[in-house]
C-alpha positions in Angstrom: -109.4 162.7 1.0 -108.1 166.2 1.6 -105.9 167.5 3.7 -108.4 169.4 5.9 -110.8 166.5 6.5 -107.9 164.3 7.4 -106.9 167.0 10.5 -110.4 167.2 11.4 -110.5 163.3 11.6 -107.2 163.4 13.6 -108.6 166.2 15.8 -111.6 164.4 16.6 -110.0 161.1 17.0 -107.7 163.2 19.7 -110.6 164.5 21.6 -112.1 161.2 21.8 -109.7 159.5 23.4 -108.7 162.3 26.0 -112.8 162.1 26.8 -112.4 158.7 27.7 -109.1 159.2 29.5 -110.7 161.7 31.6 -113.9 159.8 32.2 -111.8 156.6 33.4 -110.0 158.7 35.6 -113.2 160.3 37.1 -114.4 156.6 37.7 -111.4 155.9 39.4 -111.9 158.5 42.2 -115.1 157.6 42.6 -114.4 154.5 44.3 -113.6 153.9 48.0 -112.2 150.9 49.9 -113.5 150.7 53.5 -112.8 147.5 56.2 -115.3 146.4 58.1 -115.3 144.4 61.4 -117.7 142.0 61.6 -117.9 140.8 65.4 -120.1 137.3 64.5 -118.1 136.2 61.3 -117.0 132.9 62.8 -116.7 130.3 60.4 -116.1 129.5 56.3 -119.9 129.3 56.1 -119.9 133.0 57.5 -117.4 133.8 54.6 -119.7 132.5 52.0 -122.6 133.7 53.1 -121.0 137.5 52.9 -119.2 136.6 49.8 -122.4 135.4 48.2 -124.7 138.4 49.2 -122.5 141.6 49.9 -120.3 141.0 46.8 -123.6 141.4 44.4 -124.7 145.1 46.7 -124.9 147.7 44.2 -122.3 149.3 43.7 -119.7 146.8 45.0 -116.7 146.5 42.8 -114.5 144.1 45.0 -114.6 142.3 48.3 -112.5 140.3 50.1 -112.7 138.1 53.6 -110.2 137.7 56.8 -111.5 135.4 58.9 -109.4 135.0 61.6 -109.0 138.6 61.8 -113.0 138.8 61.5 -112.3 141.8 58.7 -114.2 142.1 55.2 -112.4 144.8 52.8 -115.0 146.3 50.4 -114.2 148.4 47.6 -117.3 150.2 46.0 -118.7 153.1 44.0 -119.1 156.0 46.0 -122.1 157.2 43.4 -124.0 154.0 44.2 -123.3 153.2 47.8 -122.7 154.2 51.3 -121.0 152.5 54.4 -124.0 152.8 55.7 -126.0 150.6 53.1 -123.7 148.5 53.4 -123.6 147.8 57.0 -127.4 147.8 56.6 -126.9 145.0 54.0 -124.5 143.1 56.7 -127.7 143.1 59.3 -129.9 141.6 56.4 -128.3 138.9 56.4 -127.8 138.7 60.1 -124.1 140.0 60.7 -122.8 143.2 62.8 -120.6 145.1 61.2 -118.9 148.5 62.0 -116.5 150.2 59.8 -113.1 149.9 61.0 -110.9 153.1 61.8 -107.3 153.5 62.8 -108.5 154.1 66.0 -110.5 151.2 66.6 -108.2 148.9 64.8 -106.1 147.7 68.0 -109.1 147.1 70.1 -110.4 145.2 67.5 -107.8 142.8 65.8 
C-alpha cells in the first residue's frame, strides 16, 4: 500500500470516527427527562401496570416509579414523543398524570 493510500485511509477513518461521535452527541441532546405526578397510582399493581405499558411507548428510554411519592420519572427521545402523548398514554391505561414542575412540586408531594 502506498503512502498516499495510507494517508487517505487514515483520514477516512478519522472522519468516520468524528461523525460517529457527533451522531452520539446529537442523540444525547434529543433526550428529556420529565417527572409526572400520578394521583391515582396507589399500589404495587399500579406500578406494574405503568411499567408494563408506559415503558414501551414510542421514544421512552427509561422509566422509574416512586409509589410513596406517586411520581413517575420518564426519560424519552423528544424526536419520537412528547409530554402530551405520554399523558395520553397514562390516560389510556386509567391513570391521571400531570407534569410535575417546581411550582407544583411542594403542593403535590
